[in-house]
Kinemage of the C-alpha trace (Angstrom):
@kinemage 1
@onewidth
@group {chain A} dominant
@subgroup {mainchain}
@vectorlist {calphas} color= white
{ca met a 1} P -18.483 -46.894 9.795
{ca glu a 2} L -16.911 -44.022 7.570
{ca gln a 3} L -19.252 -41.565 9.285
{ca gln a 4} L -17.602 -43.114 12.839
{ca thr a 5} L -14.436 -42.626 11.568
{ca asn a 6} L -14.832 -39.119 10.690
{ca arg a 7} L -16.255 -38.422 14.133
{ca leu a 8} L -13.538 -39.761 15.815
{ca lys a 9} L -10.987 -37.889 13.909
{ca val a 10} L -12.824 -34.837 14.723
{ca thr a 11} L -13.018 -35.657 18.358
{ca leu a 12} L -9.245 -36.452 18.443
{ca lys a 13} L -8.347 -33.426 16.657
{ca val a 14} L -10.232 -31.005 19.005
{ca ala a 15} L -9.111 -32.831 21.957
{ca gly a 16} L -5.346 -32.498 20.639
{ca phe a 17} L -5.712 -28.818 19.857
{ca ile a 18} L -7.144 -28.122 23.130
{ca glu a 19} L -4.406 -29.701 24.665
{ca ile a 20} L -1.746 -27.956 22.662
{ca phe a 21} L -3.434 -24.709 23.226
{ca val a 22} L -3.737 -25.284 27.050
{ca gly a 23} L 0.191 -26.273 26.849
{ca leu a 24} L 1.041 -23.140 25.450
{ca leu a 25} L -1.201 -21.112 27.931
{ca his a 26} L 1.121 -22.898 30.654
{ca phe a 27} L 4.303 -20.871 29.065
{ca leu a 28} L 2.365 -17.590 29.847
{ca met a 29} L 1.269 -18.420 33.646
{ca pro a 30} L 4.754 -17.842 35.077
{ca phe a 31} L 4.188 -14.120 34.328
{ca phe a 32} L 0.919 -14.174 35.895
{ca ile a 33} L 2.201 -15.866 39.293
{ca asp a 34} L 4.794 -13.079 39.356
{ca lys a 35} L 1.958 -10.528 39.887
{ca ser a 36} L 0.410 -12.755 42.767
{ca gln a 37} L 0.179 -10.887 46.146
{ca tyr a 38} L 2.142 -13.303 48.298
{ca tyr a 39} L 4.683 -14.559 45.418
{ca phe a 40} L 7.398 -12.037 46.613
{ca leu a 41} L 7.891 -14.324 49.602
{ca val a 42} L 8.904 -17.279 47.558
{ca ser a 43} L 12.834 -17.409 47.307
{ca asp a 44} L 14.438 -17.316 43.712
{ca ala a 45} L 15.208 -21.043 43.850
{ca glu a 46} L 11.720 -21.918 44.625
{ca ser a 47} L 10.473 -19.713 42.139
{ca asn a 48} L 12.500 -21.151 39.409
{ca phe a 49} L 11.392 -24.555 40.590
{ca val a 50} L 7.622 -23.744 40.071
{ca thr a 51} L 8.371 -22.180 36.698
{ca leu a 52} L 10.148 -25.010 35.409
{ca leu a 53} L 7.047 -27.357 36.544
{ca ile a 54} L 4.758 -25.246 34.873
{ca leu a 55} L 6.839 -25.287 31.627
{ca ala a 56} L 7.268 -28.906 31.946
{ca val a 57} L 3.536 -29.311 32.054
{ca gly a 58} L 3.442 -27.214 29.024
{ca ile a 59} L 5.755 -29.239 27.074
{ca leu a 60} L 4.080 -32.271 28.012
{ca leu a 61} L 0.719 -31.211 27.020
{ca ile a 62} L 1.723 -30.029 23.692
{ca ala a 63} L 3.247 -33.392 23.225
{ca leu a 64} L 0.387 -35.273 23.940
{ca gly a 65} L -1.764 -32.851 21.972
{ca gly a 66} L 0.541 -33.642 19.035
{ca thr a 67} L 0.535 -37.170 19.464
{ca thr a 68} L -3.323 -37.213 19.641
{ca ile a 69} L -3.626 -35.376 16.114
{ca leu a 70} L -1.315 -37.746 14.742
{ca phe a 71} L -3.508 -40.472 15.873
{ca ala a 72} L -6.327 -38.736 14.222
{ca asn a 73} L -4.633 -38.991 11.011
{ca lys a 74} L -3.487 -42.714 11.410
{ca ile a 75} L -7.006 -44.257 12.947
{ca lys a 76} L -7.274 -47.133 10.436
{ca his a 77} L -3.563 -48.235 10.866
{ca ser a 78} L -3.435 -47.972 14.755
{ca ile a 79} L -6.545 -48.691 16.225
{ca asp a 80} L -5.398 -51.031 18.746
{ca ile a 81} L -2.804 -48.699 19.990
{ca leu a 82} L -4.990 -45.786 19.977
{ca tyr a 83} L -7.378 -47.838 22.285
{ca tyr a 84} L -4.753 -48.119 24.946
{ca tyr a 85} L -3.552 -44.328 24.395
{ca leu a 86} L -6.974 -43.170 25.151
{ca ile a 87} L -7.178 -45.020 28.249
{ca ile a 88} L -3.966 -43.572 29.294
{ca gln a 89} L -5.292 -40.103 28.463
{ca ile a 90} L -8.610 -40.699 30.423
{ca ile a 91} L -6.628 -41.723 33.346
{ca leu a 92} L -4.445 -38.647 33.214
{ca trp a 93} L -7.721 -36.197 32.731
{ca val a 94} L -9.521 -38.184 35.498
{ca ser a 95} L -6.541 -37.615 37.839
{ca arg a 96} L -6.349 -34.207 36.955
{ca val a 97} L -10.145 -33.376 37.721
{ca val a 98} L -9.809 -35.267 41.011
{ca leu a 99} L -6.554 -33.118 42.065
{ca glu a 100} L -8.565 -30.044 40.830
{ca val a 101} L -11.375 -31.031 43.254
{ca leu a 102} L -8.868 -31.934 46.334
{ca tyr a 103} L -6.638 -28.813 45.573
{ca pro a 104} L -8.594 -26.075 43.677
{ca val a 105} L -6.721 -23.191 42.048
{ca gln a 106} L -7.337 -20.186 44.151
{ca leu a 107} L -4.783 -18.208 42.268
{ca ser a 108} L -5.905 -15.478 39.456
{ca phe a 109} L -4.776 -16.381 36.216
{ca phe a 110} L -5.534 -14.674 32.815
{ca tyr a 111} L -7.487 -12.210 35.134
{ca ile a 112} L -9.893 -14.879 36.141
{ca ser a 113} L -10.266 -15.531 39.878
{ca pro a 114} L -10.119 -18.251 41.169
{ca phe a 115} L -8.928 -19.689 38.197
{ca thr a 116} L -10.520 -23.041 39.354
{ca leu a 117} L -13.701 -21.448 37.852
{ca leu a 118} L -12.465 -22.051 34.405
{ca ala a 119} L -10.161 -24.882 35.005
{ca met a 120} L -12.665 -27.429 36.186
{ca pro a 121} L -15.118 -26.983 33.407
{ca ala a 122} L -12.073 -27.083 30.734
{ca leu a 123} L -10.795 -30.427 32.313
{ca val a 124} L -14.050 -31.982 32.304
{ca val a 125} L -14.586 -31.012 28.701
{ca glu a 126} L -11.292 -32.603 27.720
{ca leu a 127} L -11.905 -35.589 29.990
{ca leu a 128} L -15.425 -36.313 28.122
{ca leu a 129} L -13.823 -35.804 24.690
{ca phe a 130} L -11.431 -38.618 25.461
{ca ile a 131} L -14.260 -40.817 26.882
{ca phe a 132} L -16.390 -40.408 23.560
{ca ala a 133} L -13.245 -41.013 21.666
{ca leu a 134} L -12.672 -44.483 23.543
{ca phe a 135} L -16.462 -45.186 22.931
{ca leu a 136} L -16.157 -44.636 19.419
{ca val a 137} L -12.861 -46.581 19.197
{ca thr a 138} L -14.397 -49.326 21.014
{ca ser a 139} L -17.288 -49.582 18.563
{ca his a 140} L -14.814 -49.375 15.698
{ca arg a 141} L -12.730 -51.947 16.763
{ca lys a 142} L -15.846 -54.270 17.046
{ca ala a 143} L -16.994 -53.788 13.816
{ca ile a 144} L -13.585 -54.705 12.319
{ca ile a 145} L -13.625 -57.773 14.279
{ca trp a 146} L -17.067 -58.739 12.840
{ca glu a 147} L -15.786 -57.736 9.401
{ca thr a 148} L -12.968 -60.041 9.468
{ca ser a 149} L -14.625 -62.890 11.046
């Protein structure tokens, strides 16, 4: 069970650091949007709104990534809460993958065009990390139930 706990810790930390990294990248995105060939057609008010949304998503991702890393360090004391947290994370990332399929990012970000070529694989990797973590937590919870009964 200790090996399984270590796998879960590593998986959660990797997923958390990826979330934080992607959150930080969101703070750079407004600078790349300004270079888009059609962005000059957008009013200042609309530009500010888009920038605000991008930064808000960045803040959210950094907060979720930090929370995921905190859970990695407190697995034994929060296994039940972690289970529900991972379900919420999976719903979030499944939703994001579906949205990327429906509305692929066709803009160029970080010199990658269309950006969906990088975004989709990254989204799927993050989703798979949380699914794997949920699998480990579910196994861990069952082991705890067997030990206590």
